[in-house]
Backbone as a chain_set.jsonl record, in Angstrom:
{"seq": "MDQHLSAGAPRARATNRRDRRGRGVRGPLVPSTVPAFRTRAERFDDLVLAAVERLEHRWAAELEGTEFAVEDVPPSAPAPWETGGVPLGRYFAADAGLPNRIVIYRRPVETRALDASDLGGLVRDVVVEQVAHLLGRRPEDVDPEYDEGH", "coords": {"N": [[43.867, 134.15, -20.782], [46.233, 133.973, -22.85], [48.57, 131.399, -23.571], [52.06, 130.17, -24.265], [54.155, 128.445, -25.374], [57.435, 127.341, -25.074], [60.192, 126.27, -27.339], [61.831, 124.399, -25.056], [59.651, 123.105, -23.351], [57.854, 120.744, -22.799], [55.045, 119.621, -24.61], [51.369, 120.015, -24.563], [49.59, 116.538, -24.578], [47.01, 115.976, -26.737], [43.779, 115.082, -25.927], [42.206, 113.202, -26.736], [43.255, 110.914, -29.048], [44.553, 109.559, -31.936], [45.055, 108.05, -34.694], [48.262, 107.768, -36.276], [47.533, 108.301, -39.393], [45.11, 109.557, -38.83], [42.541, 108.414, -38.138], [41.955, 107.697, -35.569], [41.455, 105.94, -32.774], [41.027, 101.866, -32.831], [38.699, 100.134, -32.252], [37.822, 96.847, -31.045], [38.748, 93.951, -32.915], [37.718, 91.622, -33.19], [34.189, 91.297, -33.251], [32.092, 90.499, -30.216], [30.593, 88.785, -29.878], [30.923, 86.757, -31.691], [32.402, 83.463, -31.329], [35.307, 83.519, -31.428], [36.071, 85.514, -30.093], [36.37, 84.888, -27.263], [39.323, 83.479, -25.596], [42.191, 81.912, -25.326], [42.412, 80.38, -23.321], [40.315, 80.955, -21.919], [38.303, 79.3, -24.062], [39.541, 76.697, -23.095], [38.488, 76.138, -20.589], [36.239, 76.033, -20.674], [35.917, 74.004, -22.389], [36.781, 72.21, -20.124], [34.865, 72.04, -18.478], [32.464, 71.093, -19.527], [33.044, 68.619, -20.061], [33.364, 67.858, -16.957], [30.676, 68.244, -16.704], [29.531, 66.325, -18.231], [30.468, 64.255, -16.587], [28.783, 64.394, -14.571], [25.966, 63.928, -14.473], [26.654, 61.196, -14.202], [27.973, 60.345, -11.697], [26.869, 62.042, -9.393], [26.255, 62.193, -7.441], [29.184, 61.333, -6.133], [30.926, 63.214, -6.83], [30.198, 65.671, -5.592], [30.731, 68.427, -4.025], [33.52, 67.716, -4.783], [36.203, 70.032, -6.338], [37.107, 71.948, -9.155], [39.681, 72.661, -10.691], [41.434, 74.911, -13.287], [45.015, 75.264, -14.027], [47.632, 76.85, -15.338], [50.631, 75.66, -15.773], [51.747, 72.655, -14.164], [53.353, 72.481, -10.757], [56.935, 73.241, -10.384], [58.283, 71.417, -8.98], [57.399, 67.795, -8.74], [55.098, 66.083, -7.946], [55.463, 63.078, -5.46], [54.683, 60.47, -6.397], [55.148, 60.836, -8.988], [56.939, 59.696, -11.964], [57.95, 61.196, -14.017], [58.23, 62.975, -16.627], [55.949, 65.55, -18.342], [53.041, 66.262, -15.861], [49.372, 65.96, -17.126], [47.411, 66.575, -15.461], [46.06, 66.363, -12.051], [45.373, 64.955, -9.18], [43.58, 65.889, -6.493], [43.512, 64.452, -2.775], [40.847, 64.657, -0.371], [41.68, 67.044, 3.115], [42.811, 68.059, 5.678], [40.092, 69.969, 6.318], [39.567, 71.323, 3.264], [37.983, 70.303, 0.312], [37.681, 67.936, -2.05], [40.27, 67.921, -5.429], [41.049, 68.816, -7.993], [42.934, 69.206, -10.75], [43.244, 70.783, -13.864], [46.152, 70.841, -16.117], [46.502, 73.561, -18.694], [48.047, 74.196, -20.267], [50.311, 72.008, -21.175], [48.708, 69.962, -21.663], [47.407, 71.298, -23.835], [49.933, 71.414, -25.486], [50.071, 68.539, -25.703], [47.603, 67.757, -27.627], [46.773, 67.751, -31.211], [45.366, 68.886, -32.229], [42.372, 71.138, -33.126], [40.333, 70.328, -32.321], [41.606, 67.652, -31.902], [41.618, 68.766, -28.536], [39.692, 68.638, -27.527], [38.791, 66.278, -27.345], [41.021, 64.966, -25.812], [41.118, 66.585, -23.602], [38.431, 65.763, -22.19], [39.538, 62.992, -22.119], [41.331, 63.544, -19.415], [40.339, 64.522, -17.456], [38.767, 61.883, -17.262], [40.41, 60.825, -16.684], [41.764, 61.698, -14.013], [38.904, 61.947, -12.421], [38.595, 59.912, -12.149], [40.721, 57.993, -10.637], [40.26, 59.163, -7.66], [37.584, 58.361, -7.32], [38.569, 55.765, -7.436], [38.49, 53.69, -9.33], [38.578, 52.279, -12.942], [39.261, 54.351, -15.591], [37.814, 53.579, -17.757], [35.612, 52.589, -16.266], [34.52, 54.255, -15.319], [34.533, 56.229, -17.472], [32.372, 55.05, -20.295], [33.333, 55.694, -23.22], [36.366, 56.937, -22.821], [39.113, 57.022, -23.989], [42.462, 55.104, -24.651], [43.644, 56.348, -26.236], [45.2, 58.675, -25.55]], "CA": [[44.838, 134.388, -20.368], [47.429, 133.028, -24.225], [49.573, 130.615, -23.327], [52.594, 130.118, -24.893], [55.144, 127.593, -25.799], [58.279, 127.7, -25.445], [60.594, 125.294, -27.252], [62.536, 123.503, -24.124], [58.885, 123.041, -22.93], [56.641, 120.015, -22.989], [53.429, 119.859, -25.305], [50.565, 119.138, -23.468], [48.687, 115.672, -25.182], [45.313, 115.856, -26.617], [42.79, 113.397, -24.686], [41.512, 112.691, -28.332], [43.886, 110.412, -29.409], [44.326, 109.716, -33.158], [46.287, 107.093, -35.224], [49.347, 108.31, -37.88], [46.475, 107.979, -40.179], [44.153, 110.36, -38.484], [41.577, 107.455, -38.095], [40.94, 107.004, -34.284], [42.289, 104.039, -31.94], [40.515, 101.153, -33.277], [37.747, 99.041, -31.938], [38.278, 95.409, -31.403], [39.156, 93.429, -34.12], [35.695, 90.506, -33.617], [33.34, 91.33, -32.531], [32.539, 89.803, -29.19], [29.475, 87.665, -30.441], [31.594, 85.688, -32.068], [33.143, 82.281, -30.651], [36.498, 84.122, -31.732], [36.539, 86.909, -29.011], [37.135, 84.413, -26.428], [40.806, 83.984, -24.837], [42.577, 79.87, -25.408], [42.068, 79.884, -21.541], [38.619, 80.787, -21.996], [37.709, 78.148, -24.602], [40.368, 75.487, -22.812], [37.856, 76.73, -19.191], [35.11, 75.324, -21.342], [35.819, 72.213, -22.511], [37.136, 71.028, -18.994], [32.866, 72.212, -17.6], [31.652, 70.272, -20.607], [33.462, 67.311, -19.405], [32.936, 67.559, -15.446], [29.203, 68.455, -16.698], [28.749, 65.194, -18.87], [30.522, 62.941, -15.636], [28.185, 64.557, -13.125], [25.138, 63.473, -14.611], [26.654, 59.88, -13.253], [28.377, 60.271, -10.461], [26.593, 63.692, -9.475], [26.714, 61.994, -5.378], [30.249, 60.819, -5.783], [31.97, 63.765, -6.894], [29.564, 65.89, -4.276], [31.845, 68.811, -3.203], [35.321, 68.17, -5.393], [35.951, 71.089, -7.07], [37.432, 71.141, -10.453], [40.731, 74.011, -11.285], [43.027, 75.073, -14.088], [46.503, 76.26, -13.833], [49.12, 76.624, -17.113], [51.27, 75.109, -15.862], [52.232, 72.232, -13.463], [54.333, 73.396, -10.123], [58.15, 72.362, -10.673], [58.489, 69.79, -7.941], [56.79, 67.067, -9.271], [54.757, 65.388, -6.896], [56.565, 61.962, -4.886], [54.698, 59.454, -7.258], [55.093, 60.772, -9.89], [57.902, 59.625, -12.212], [58.846, 61.028, -15.36], [57.024, 63.26, -17.793], [54.627, 66.567, -17.489], [51.488, 65.588, -15.724], [48.263, 66.885, -17.35], [46.44, 66.957, -14.284], [46.169, 66.082, -10.835], [43.639, 64.525, -8.205], [44.259, 66.067, -4.571], [42.59, 64.093, -1.89], [40.263, 66.057, 0.776], [42.78, 67.66, 3.788], [42.525, 68.882, 6.67], [39.052, 70.389, 5.6], [39.825, 70.977, 2.131], [37.659, 69.054, -0.104], [39.052, 66.834, -2.672], [40.084, 68.765, -5.327], [40.753, 68.148, -9.277], [43.492, 70.768, -11.496], [43.95, 70.55, -14.888], [47.168, 71.806, -16.546], [46.551, 73.944, -20.083], [49.533, 74.287, -21.212], [50.261, 70.256, -21.077], [46.799, 69.317, -22.995], [47.014, 71.983, -25.128], [50.609, 70.844, -26.023], [49.998, 67.304, -26.295], [46.897, 67.738, -29.088], [47.327, 67.547, -32.468], [44.312, 70.124, -33.193], [41.616, 71.623, -31.297], [38.882, 68.578, -32.002], [41.654, 67.013, -31.045], [42.226, 69.466, -27.632], [38.141, 68.285, -26.505], [38.737, 64.422, -26.629], [42.323, 65.123, -24.519], [40.823, 66.879, -21.534], [37.164, 64.607, -21.343], [40.246, 61.43, -20.943], [42.656, 63.665, -18.654], [39.636, 64.601, -16.545], [38.481, 61.355, -16.803], [41.341, 59.6, -15.165], [41.55, 61.989, -12.552], [37.756, 61.927, -11.743], [38.543, 57.525, -11.571], [41.356, 58.17, -9.181], [39.322, 60.058, -7.012], [36.72, 57.134, -7.253], [39.323, 54.591, -6.991], [38.075, 53.102, -10.248], [39.523, 52.629, -14.371], [38.663, 55.036, -16.693], [37.262, 52.711, -18.465], [34.339, 52.208, -15.843], [34.119, 56.13, -15.575], [33.237, 56.771, -18.632], [32.309, 54.005, -21.374], [33.747, 56.508, -24.263], [37.447, 56.942, -22.326], [40.144, 56.79, -24.626], [43.671, 55.676, -23.546], [44.999, 56.876, -26.908], [45.39, 60.179, -25.995]], "C": [[45.305, 133.265, -21.853], [48.379, 132.296, -23.062], [50.158, 130.269, -24.481], [53.651, 129.771, -24.88], [56.704, 127.518, -26.54], [59.13, 126.461, -26.391], [60.839, 123.914, -26.647], [60.594, 123.051, -24.147], [58.163, 121.348, -23.453], [55.526, 120.142, -23.707], [52.004, 119.254, -24.833], [49.446, 117.901, -24.524], [47.379, 116.1, -25.38], [44.782, 114.993, -26.417], [42.062, 112.876, -25.651], [42.347, 112.01, -28.961], [43.877, 109.855, -30.643], [45.589, 108.652, -33.656], [47.464, 107.96, -36.041], [48.498, 108.739, -38.898], [45.336, 109.15, -39.862], [42.487, 109.807, -38.029], [40.85, 107.091, -36.525], [42.111, 105.826, -34.072], [41.008, 103.099, -32.994], [40.158, 99.9, -32.205], [38.098, 97.374, -32.277], [38.207, 94.704, -33.031], [37.811, 91.8, -34.431], [35.284, 91.387, -32.383], [32.709, 90.488, -31.371], [31.389, 89.05, -28.538], [29.996, 86.34, -31.325], [32.711, 84.859, -31.333], [34.811, 83.185, -30.799], [37.385, 84.877, -30.825], [37.078, 86.363, -27.659], [38.746, 83.623, -27.076], [40.815, 82.428, -25.744], [42.374, 79.698, -24.552], [40.814, 79.636, -21.896], [37.541, 79.446, -22.727], [38.2, 76.582, -23.42], [39.035, 75.315, -21.291], [36.247, 75.372, -19.983], [34.549, 74.012, -21.592], [36.374, 71.453, -21.145], [35.651, 71.511, -18.094], [32.716, 71.434, -18.212], [32.038, 68.624, -20.329], [33.149, 67.012, -17.753], [30.995, 67.624, -15.435], [28.721, 67.014, -16.701], [29.214, 64.289, -18.038], [29.476, 63.565, -14.387], [26.542, 64.043, -13.182], [24.825, 61.987, -13.839], [26.759, 59.579, -12.569], [28.494, 61.511, -9.656], [26.383, 63.169, -7.545], [28.468, 61.682, -5.065], [31.085, 61.907, -6.102], [30.68, 65.367, -5.851], [31.036, 67.148, -4.161], [33.008, 69.104, -3.638], [35.051, 69.43, -6.233], [37.176, 70.575, -8.031], [38.448, 72.774, -10.425], [41.535, 73.371, -12.943], [43.658, 75.453, -14.165], [46.84, 76.035, -15.294], [49.485, 75.941, -17.098], [51.186, 74.539, -14.451], [53.045, 72.748, -12.204], [55.87, 72.749, -10.95], [58.919, 71.583, -10.262], [57.725, 69.237, -8.48], [56.092, 66.373, -7.453], [55.744, 64.249, -6.606], [55.834, 60.806, -5.785], [54.855, 59.776, -8.497], [56.605, 60.534, -10.422], [58.587, 59.727, -14.147], [57.447, 61.878, -16.176], [56.555, 65.266, -17.122], [52.996, 66.247, -17.2], [50.558, 66.594, -16.631], [46.905, 67.04, -16.863], [46.68, 65.879, -13.069], [45.403, 65.561, -9.628], [44.693, 64.925, -6.966], [43.5, 65.648, -3.804], [42.522, 65.386, -0.843], [41.475, 66.766, 1.742], [42.534, 67.849, 4.373], [41.591, 70.476, 5.874], [39.083, 70.369, 4.576], [39.287, 69.565, 1.384], [38.659, 68.815, -1.808], [38.952, 67.978, -3.945], [41.289, 68.078, -7.203], [41.717, 69.482, -10.611], [43.775, 69.528, -13.121], [45.489, 70.966, -15.599], [46.795, 71.849, -17.986], [47.528, 73.963, -20.666], [50.389, 73.198, -21.532], [49.862, 69.67, -22.217], [47.016, 69.389, -23.993], [48.208, 71.687, -26.236], [50.797, 69.737, -26.959], [49.004, 66.859, -27.513], [46.999, 68.04, -30.126], [46.704, 68.926, -33.114], [43.033, 70.768, -32.612], [40.23, 71.028, -31.972], [40.08, 67.753, -31.281], [41.63, 67.191, -29.221], [41.02, 68.746, -26.908], [38.503, 66.789, -25.901], [39.877, 64.373, -25.782], [41.876, 65.474, -23.223], [39.818, 66.299, -21.221], [38.479, 63.881, -21.145], [40.943, 62.194, -19.836], [41.387, 64.161, -17.337], [38.403, 63.263, -16.233], [39.482, 61.02, -15.746], [41.667, 60.044, -13.83], [40.543, 62.11, -11.847], [37.843, 60.091, -11.506], [40.017, 56.98, -10.788], [41.052, 58.66, -8.171], [38.345, 59.011, -6.821], [37.617, 55.701, -6.712], [38.337, 53.248, -8.063], [38.848, 52.829, -11.92], [39.128, 53.787, -14.918], [37.267, 54.235, -17.763], [35.361, 52.818, -17.675], [33.493, 53.315, -16.007], [33.059, 56.608, -16.299], [33.738, 55.43, -20.007], [33.258, 54.837, -23.136], [35.527, 56.564, -24.052], [38.052, 56.764, -23.591], [41.331, 56.21, -24.273], [44.805, 56.195, -24.826], [45.736, 57.982, -26.813], [46.542, 59.92, -24.854]], "O": [[44.894, 132.111, -21.971], [48.733, 132.703, -21.956], [49.539, 130.05, -25.522], [54.464, 130.568, -24.412], [57.093, 127.575, -27.707], [58.596, 125.387, -26.114], [60.493, 122.811, -27.07], [60.281, 122.606, -25.251], [58.114, 121.071, -24.651], [54.852, 121.071, -23.264], [51.743, 118.051, -24.808], [48.548, 118.425, -25.183], [46.659, 116.527, -24.477], [45.263, 113.902, -26.721], [41.222, 112.027, -25.354], [42.385, 112.602, -30.04], [42.75, 109.362, -30.693], [46.703, 108.51, -33.151], [47.078, 109.087, -36.351], [48.866, 109.818, -39.36], [44.713, 109.587, -40.83], [41.537, 110.517, -37.702], [39.786, 106.525, -36.272], [43.001, 105.225, -34.674], [40.241, 103.683, -33.76], [40.872, 99.093, -31.609], [38.481, 96.846, -33.321], [37.606, 95.112, -34.024], [37.332, 91.267, -35.432], [35.689, 91.856, -31.319], [32.88, 89.32, -31.722], [31.171, 88.757, -27.362], [29.469, 85.24, -31.491], [33.714, 85.369, -30.833], [35.301, 83.32, -29.677], [38.605, 84.973, -30.693], [37.918, 86.954, -26.98], [39.158, 83.343, -28.201], [39.954, 81.943, -26.478], [41.949, 78.547, -24.454], [40.267, 78.558, -22.132], [36.549, 78.877, -22.273], [37.424, 75.695, -23.064], [38.744, 74.142, -21.057], [35.683, 74.322, -19.673], [33.567, 73.318, -21.328], [36.4, 70.223, -21.098], [35.604, 71.161, -16.915], [32.786, 70.425, -17.51], [31.272, 67.666, -20.431], [32.703, 65.914, -17.42], [30.237, 67.226, -14.55], [27.98, 66.462, -15.887], [28.698, 63.196, -18.27], [29.538, 63.042, -13.275], [25.924, 63.795, -12.147], [23.823, 61.561, -13.264], [26.097, 58.625, -12.159], [29.539, 62.034, -9.269], [26.414, 63.983, -6.622], [28.942, 61.791, -3.934], [32.22, 61.714, -5.666], [31.612, 66.163, -5.74], [32.199, 66.746, -4.214], [33.65, 70.113, -3.347], [33.965, 69.778, -6.697], [37.888, 69.573, -7.974], [37.911, 73.85, -10.161], [41.917, 72.313, -13.443], [43.38, 76.597, -14.526], [46.397, 75.241, -16.124], [49.263, 75.102, -17.971], [50.779, 75.247, -13.531], [53.644, 73.753, -12.586], [55.856, 71.965, -11.899], [59.924, 71.087, -10.771], [56.934, 70.021, -9.005], [56.566, 66.308, -6.319], [56.783, 64.224, -7.265], [56.677, 59.923, -5.947], [54.673, 58.839, -9.276], [57.531, 60.951, -9.726], [59.176, 59.019, -14.964], [56.256, 61.585, -16.283], [56.755, 65.886, -16.077], [52.07, 66.062, -17.989], [50.869, 67.765, -16.848], [45.833, 67.389, -17.357], [47.323, 64.832, -13.141], [44.582, 66.418, -9.301], [45.825, 64.593, -6.612], [42.457, 66.302, -3.815], [43.233, 66.344, -0.539], [42.413, 67.123, 1.029], [41.35, 68.106, 4.154], [42.011, 71.465, 5.274], [38.612, 69.294, 4.207], [39.666, 68.402, 1.526], [39.671, 69.261, -2.349], [38.057, 68.823, -3.916], [42.029, 67.097, -7.276], [41.132, 70.41, -11.17], [44.165, 68.385, -13.358], [45.712, 72.022, -15.007], [46.691, 70.815, -18.647], [47.628, 73.613, -21.842], [51.329, 73.501, -22.266], [50.337, 69.148, -23.225], [47.023, 68.575, -24.917], [47.973, 71.652, -27.443], [51.248, 69.646, -28.1], [49.287, 65.931, -28.272], [47.594, 69.118, -30.094], [47.13, 69.699, -33.972], [42.92, 70.771, -31.386], [39.16, 71.634, -31.922], [39.812, 67.186, -30.222], [41.624, 66.18, -28.519], [41.226, 68.268, -25.792], [38.528, 66.301, -24.771], [39.713, 63.601, -24.837], [42.095, 64.954, -22.129], [39.768, 66.045, -20.018], [38.846, 63.98, -19.974], [41.3, 61.357, -19.007], [41.809, 64.062, -16.185], [37.478, 63.347, -15.425], [39.446, 60.956, -14.517], [41.828, 59.355, -12.822], [40.737, 62.364, -10.658], [37.179, 59.347, -10.783], [40.278, 55.821, -10.464], [42.027, 58.536, -7.43], [38.387, 58.75, -5.618], [37.324, 54.886, -5.837], [37.737, 52.256, -7.651], [39.947, 53.384, -11.952], [38.235, 54.21, -14.184], [36.16, 54.534, -18.212], [34.302, 53.025, -18.267], [32.377, 53.462, -16.505], [31.901, 57.017, -16.226], [34.83, 55.066, -20.444], [33.681, 54.07, -24.0], [36.149, 56.249, -25.066], [37.293, 56.235, -24.403], [41.654, 56.782, -23.232], [46.019, 56.388, -24.757], [46.633, 58.345, -27.574], [47.31, 60.827, -24.536]]}, "num_chains": 1, "name": "protein.A"}
C-alpha cells in the first residue's frame, strides 16, 4: 500500500539519525581507556579513597565501621559549632545505630585548590583533619605529612 504525505502531515523520522553533513552520530570524544574519560567527580572520589586507604594502614582498628562519603556542597544550614566560612568536610559521630561518618564536600575543596596537584594534597589534609576529629587527636599525630598550609 502506498503512503502519500500531505503538506500538513508530520513526516516520519528516520531511525538512523545523521548530522547535517551526513556523517552520523559522533562517538565519545575521549576513549574510555584514558584517564580523561572519568568525570571530575569520579576523580575527586578517587582522591578521597586514596587518602582514606593511606590512613587505614595505620588506623584500621580505630576506623573500623566508619563511613566516608563525598557530597557536592555542604547543607545550607551550618552546624551549631561552625563559626563561619564554608566547611570542606564534616565528621558526624555515631548516633542511634548509625556509624561514624566523615563527609568531604567536593565543590568547596575544588574551589580552594590552586591546581590539580594541590587538590590531591588538600583532599588528603581535609580527610586527615576529619579523622583526627573522630579520633580526638591532632592532625599531625594522625598523619605526619599533614600540611597546615592548606
